[in-house]
Structure formats: C-alpha cells, structure tokens
N, C-alpha and C positions, 0 to 999 in steps of 0.2 A: 573224264577221269584221266588222271595222269599217274603212271606207275613206272618205276625203274625197271630196266631189263632184269629179269630174274625174280621180280616181285610176284605177289599173289593178290590181284585185285578182286573185289567183290562187285559185280555189276548188279546194281539194285533193280529189282523187277517185282513190283507189288501189284497184285491183281485182286479180282473178285472171285470167290468160289461160292457155289450153291451151298446153303447152310446144311443140307442133308447129305452132301457129298463127302466121301472120305478121300484120302490121298490116292488110294488105289483106283478111284473113279475119275481122277483128274487127268488132263492132257495138257502138258506145258512144253514149249519148245523155245530154245534160244538159237538164233541164227545170225550169221554175219549178214549185213545189209544186202549183199549180192545173192543171198540164199543158202550159203554153205551151212549145213547143220553143225552146231557146236554141241548141244546137249538136248536130250528129250526125256520126258517122263510120261509114260503112257501105260495105263492099266497096271499100275504098280511096279513098272519095270523102267529102270534107268538105262539110257543108251547114250554113249559119247559119240560125237561125229568123227569122221576121218581126220586124223592128225591131232585129235583131242583126247584120245584114249588115255586114261590114267592121269589126265590133267584138269578135268572139270568135275564138279559135284553139284548135285541138287539134293536138298534136304527134304525127306519125307515129312518130317515134323513141320518144316517151314511151309510146305505145300498145303498141309492141313489147315494152316493159319493164314493162307492167302499170300505168303511170302515166297516168291518163286526165284529168289536171287541165285544167280549162277556164281559159285566160287570158282572163278575161271582161271585156268592156265597156271598150273603149279609146276614149274615156274613159267612166267610170261616170256614169250619170245618176240623178236622183232616182227615176225609175220602175223602176230596177233593184233597189231595196231589196226583198228578198223572201227566201224560203227556196228552195233549189235541190236537186233530186234528181239522182243520177247512176245510170245503168243500163248494165250491160255484158251481153254474151251470157249470162253465167252467174249474175249477181247484181244486186241492187239495192244500191247503195253508200250510205254515210252521207250525211245531209243537211248542206248548208252553208247557214248563215244569213248574209245580207249586209245590213249596216246602212250607210247613206250619211249621213255627217256634213255639216253645213252645207247641208243640202238642205231648203229650205222653199219651197213653191210659193205664190206670191202672184198675185192678179189685181188690177190697179189700173185702176179705171174713172175717167176724167177727163171731167167734164162742163163745158161752157162755156155761159154764158147771155148772150145778146145783149141789150144795154140800149139 
C-alpha cells in the first residue's frame, strides 16, 4: 500500500472469529514485522503501541465481524513505512506493506563564522 506523508491508510486485516465469541473475547494485534507493537485489542480493551498513541484505531464492531483492520497512523509519518503483521486468537493474517510517498528525512546543519 502506498500513502502520502500525512495520509491515513487502512491496513486490511481480515480473519476468522469463533461464531460464539464477542469482540470482548477476541485478541487481535498489529505489529511491525520486527515485532514492535502498533495496536492491540484484548479482553475488550484497546491499547496503542509506543509511538502510536492517538494515531491508530481498531473497531469493536469490525472485530465482531472478523474485520480487524487497523486504521493506522493519523497522520502517517515517514518512520511508519514498514511491513505490518496482524495476529488474531486463531491465526496469523497476511502482511501489509506500507510505503510513504514524499517522505525524505534531511538534516540541515547551519554554521556561522564570526569575522
């Protein structure tokens, strides 16, 4: 998936839930491929990973329907470019790759010389 810097991508993550389970009984996690927690839903409680507080969402209604999509990164930042994994109670779900356009990190060092 490609998104512009400052955009708000939805990383699709559709899984299987037990037919008698409610959203409060589900456990769903989204992580960067290297393991950093992005978002977690467990026992009816949502937790954002470090650096993602206030920038990610999981829908309780979506979870009840087996739709675990992370509405990620509001707004998306350059450091969010990565591959993401999604895990539910029953399975590891397909990876989503996020590419951020217009994202170039620059460091400008300005030096002044007194004469």
